[in-house]
TITOR-406930 format. One record per residue: x, y, z of N, C-alpha, C in turn. Coordinates in steps of 0.02 Angstrom, whole numbers, padded with zeros to 5 digits, always signed. Last residue first. Layout:
! TITOR-406930
XYZXYZXYZ;...
END
This chain:
! TITOR-406930
-00469-00608+01236-00427-00566+01227-00376-00573+01208;-00647-00613+01179-00584-00606+01168-00542-00589+01178;-00789-00576+01171-00749-00591+01249-00670-00619+01221;-00817-00507+01020-00829-00563+01067-00813-00538+01156;-00681-00453+00913-00750-00500+00930-00740-00520+01020;-00577-00333+00958-00581-00383+00946-00660-00409+00939;-00441-00205+00911-00520-00209+00910-00526-00295+00920;-00347-00117+01016-00336-00182+00979-00422-00181+00994;-00198-00026+01053-00284-00016+01047-00267-00055+00999;-00064+00037+01041-00096+00013+01095-00167-00023+01123;+00009+00085+00937-00016+00016+00935-00049-00008+00993;+00050+00168+00960+00119+00149+00985+00073+00065+00980;-00031+00311+00909+00067+00284+00861+00117+00203+00906;-00163+00241+00805-00153+00243+00886-00056+00243+00872;-00248+00189+00704-00195+00274+00705-00183+00281+00783;-00313+00109+00717-00255+00122+00647-00220+00164+00635;-00413+00144+00789-00358+00088+00828-00283+00077+00753;-00480+00225+00756-00431+00244+00769-00409+00215+00807;-00514+00135+00634-00515+00213+00598-00433+00224+00664;-00604+00088+00720-00529+00040+00682-00515+00100+00635;-00714+00184+00764-00669+00130+00811-00597+00107+00764;-00755+00208+00626-00753+00260+00668-00671+00230+00738;-00833+00064+00604-00779+00092+00567-00725+00165+00593;-00911+00061+00749-00853+00030+00710-00821+00023+00662;-01008+00141+00756-00963+00175+00782-00895+00128+00767;-01135+00062+00746-01121+00125+00723-01085+00177+00714;-01118-00039+00827-01101-00059+00754-01109+00033+00727;-01024+00017+00990-01099+00007+00927-01093-00027+00857;-00933-00102+01063-00952-00052+01012-00986-00057+00987;-00939-00110+01252-00956-00149+01159-00982-00111+01106;-00905-00068+01338-00890-00132+01331-00890-00183+01259;-00835+00117+01345-00901+00079+01349-00882-00027+01333;-00723+00177+01373-00790+00205+01391-00833+00136+01397;-00547+00169+01389-00623+00136+01336-00682+00125+01395;-00432+00254+01420-00486+00246+01460-00535+00214+01363;-00265+00292+01399-00301+00265+01362-00364+00231+01415;-00175+00392+01533-00174+00331+01477-00237+00336+01471;-00154+00510+01630-00139+00529+01530-00129+00473+01508;-00186+00460+01750-00126+00414+01735-00086+00455+01659;-00270+00581+01761-00216+00560+01825-00184+00530+01820;-00353+00543+01700-00353+00618+01699-00271+00607+01751;-00354+00451+01558-00377+00469+01617-00343+00514+01646;-00472+00505+01401-00409+00498+01443-00403+00480+01522;-00556+00415+01314-00548+00441+01350-00474+00443+01373;-00663+00325+01171-00613+00335+01221-00610+00364+01252;-00838+00339+01147-00799+00288+01152-00730+00291+01205;-00817+00475+01064-00897+00419+01109-00862+00368+01132;-00707+00517+01032-00724+00552+01073-00797+00504+01102;-00610+00479+00908-00670+00460+00938-00702+00461+01009;-00511+00568+00877-00542+00497+00845-00590+00516+00843;-00469+00601+01025-00477+00663+00988-00526+00625+00915;-00426+00469+01088-00496+00517+01107-00507+00550+01063;-00331+00448+01015-00389+00414+01015-00437+00437+01005;-00235+00529+01026-00233+00511+00964-00318+00464+00972;-00177+00530+01159-00243+00574+01157-00272+00581+01111;-00052+00501+01202-00067+00551+01153-00128+00596+01147;+00010+00391+01304-00048+00460+01304-00056+00516+01273;+00056+00272+01269+00095+00351+01307+00060+00429+01317;+00058+00110+01326-00018+00165+01273+00040+00230+01324;+00105+00015+01337+00121+00028+01303+00085+00109+01271;+00041-00050+01459+00066-00064+01456+00139-00007+01409;-00093-00057+01405-00089+00026+01444-00003+00026+01467;-00173-00079+01288-00129-00109+01308-00093-00035+01365;-00368-00086+01264-00294-00071+01269-00253-00094+01319;-00476-00179+01183-00420-00190+01213-00353-00122+01212;-00657-00160+01087-00561-00153+01129-00524-00166+01156;-00764-00277+01008-00744-00232+01110-00674-00188+01054;-00917-00321+00967-00862-00317+00958-00835-00259+01024;
END
């Protein structure tokens, strides 16, 4: 599984980074989400699901494989 971030709607609250810093960070210039891994490790899937649900703008989406 992997995460797709919609940077057009990300407002840079950084809740994703607070909840799951193993996968998310914030771009220091743009102030928007950066997904740090291509594939979510199995042991972080539930944590990432929680993070996706808690994005205020709904800018994150969890997908299987190479889906867009």
